[in-house]
N, C-alpha and C positions, 0 to 999 in steps of 0.2 A: 503494501500499501504508500509502503513515503516515496519508493521509488517510483510508481507511477506519478505520485502527488509531484515529486520531484521533474517531471518530463510535465507531467502539466502547470507546471508554474514557469518552465521554461528555462532549466538550469541545465548545465554542459558537463554531465556527470561521464560525457568520453571518456576524458582524460585521466589524468593522474591527479588532479585536486582534487582534494576533497572537500566536501559540501555538508551540511548540518540541514534536515530539514524533519520539523516537529507538527505532523499530523495531528492536530485536535478535533476530532471527530466528537462522533455524538457518545457514544460506547465507549473508545480507548484513545486513549492517545499514543501514536505511535513514532518513534522520535528513532534515528538514523543519521549511522556518517554514509556517505554515498562514495565510489571512486572506480571510474575504470568501468563503467556500466554494471557495478555492482554495488551488492551491502557493508562494508565492512565492518560494520557494530550497530545492532541496531538492538532496541527496547521497546516492550509496550506495557501500560498498565490502565489501570480502569477508573482510571480518575476522566472524565471531559464534558465535554455540555452535559448530560445527565446526570452527573453526579455533581453539577453547579446547579440546575433543575430543581434533584429534589433538599437539597442543601434551602433554598430559597423556600420552597414550599414548609419545608423541616419548621423556617426561623419566623414564615407568617404564620405557624399557626401555633407557636411556643411562646414566639410576643403580644400577637396580636388578638388568635384568640379564631380565624379565620382561613375556613379550610379552603386549598384554592388545587385545582388541578394541574396537569401537566404543562395546558397549554399555555395559562397565564405564568406560569413560572417560566416558561421559553418567552414572555412576553416581557418580564420584567427584565428577564437577563439580558435582553435584547433593547431595552428602550432606556433602561436605565444604570443594567448592570456593570459591575467594574473590577478591578482586580487591584489599580492603583486609584488615589483618591484623583477627579475631579479638577478642573479650576475653578467651576460650580457646581454647588447641589442642587441636582433636577430630582423633582417630583413626576410622581405617576399614580392613579387611581387604578387599584384593583379589586377587583370582583369574586367574590368566593362567595362559601357559608358559611354561621355561625356555627365555632365545633362545638356551640352550647346546645342551642334553640332548632339549628338545623334551616334557619330564614336565612334570605340573603342580605349578605352585606360588604359592604366595603370598607377598605380602607387603604390611605396615603400609603405609600411610602417613598423613600428618599434614596438617592445616591450612593449617600455618606453610611446608611446601614447597611445595605446590598453589598460595601465591598468590604465591611468585619465578616460577612458570610460567606466572598468567594474565595479574600484571602489566602485562605489555609487548604483549598484543595488547587488553586492558582501557585501556592506554595509548593506544594506535594509532583508536579511537574518539572516545575525551575529544577528540587530538587536530583529528580530522575533524569535531567540534562545534563546534570553537572555531573551522574553518575558515569554515564554513557561518556562526557569527554574524559573523565578521569583511565577508560576503558580505550579509548581509542590511542593510535600512535601520534608522537608527539611531530612530527610530520604533518599530521595530517589536519592533526589541532590548529596548527599553525596556520595553514592554510584557510580551514574554517574563521582565523580572527582577523583572514583579509577579507575573505568571503560575505565574512555574516552567518547571521542562522536563519534562515528561513520558514517561517511559519503557515501553515496550508490548516483549510479543514473551517465550519463553521462557526465551533468556539473561539477559534486562533482571533475572531473580533470581536469578543469582549472586551471595551474598552482598557488600556491599559496591561495587555497579553507582554503586548511585546517589550514593553516597556519594564514590567519585573525579569523577561526573563534578560535584558541588558544587564538591568542593575547585577542582576545573581550571576551570572558570566563571563562581569565586559563584554562582551561580544557582541558588536549590536546585530539587534533583531529586524528582521521588515514583515508583513504579511503581504503575505502574494496577491497580485491581480487575480480577482475572482477566487478568491480561497475554497470557496465554498466547493468549486465544479473541476479544481485541481487533480483529483483523483481520476476522476471519470474522461478526461481531457489526455488525460496521463496513458490510461489505459488504450482511449485509440490509436494515440503518438506509438505505445509501446508492440503494436500490429505489424507496423514497418522496422523495427525496428528488431523484429524477436530474432533473425539470425546474427545481428549482433551481439546479441546477451547469451 
């Protein structure tokens, strides 16, 4: 999957140069160091977009006594979710049902409180990126320091994700163009490359 994501993001993985891709999808985060049309080092963990959604739903129920569904949790993540402080505190109204009475209920949520909810899973992803770095050859790590880390997958678009990884690793991170579709585009491209792989 990270190999497809790299192709979809337009990275040149043919040569000996090392590239790192962090694909933060729905169910898993896949991390890989790529070189010579192959995967040099990789890791996968089950902390990704769905874990963010579940953390938000748990928080809203515990803190505000309102039960929300997965779709609403994902909307909150997309609209006001962040893993680093935003320049301004933004808010949104979420609809759910009162945990005690079962009646419809609205709650106003702020990005500053969602920050506290999402920081822990974001840190887990950053820690895993560091763990992959530690098992990567020094030459490839040197390449990654120059090329930067490429983020793909829907959850890579959570506000501040690139910032958190940059601060934790000391390496520039950037979100790929059209991160949602990188894996699909890469799968299509890989059909042309089958003889090289």
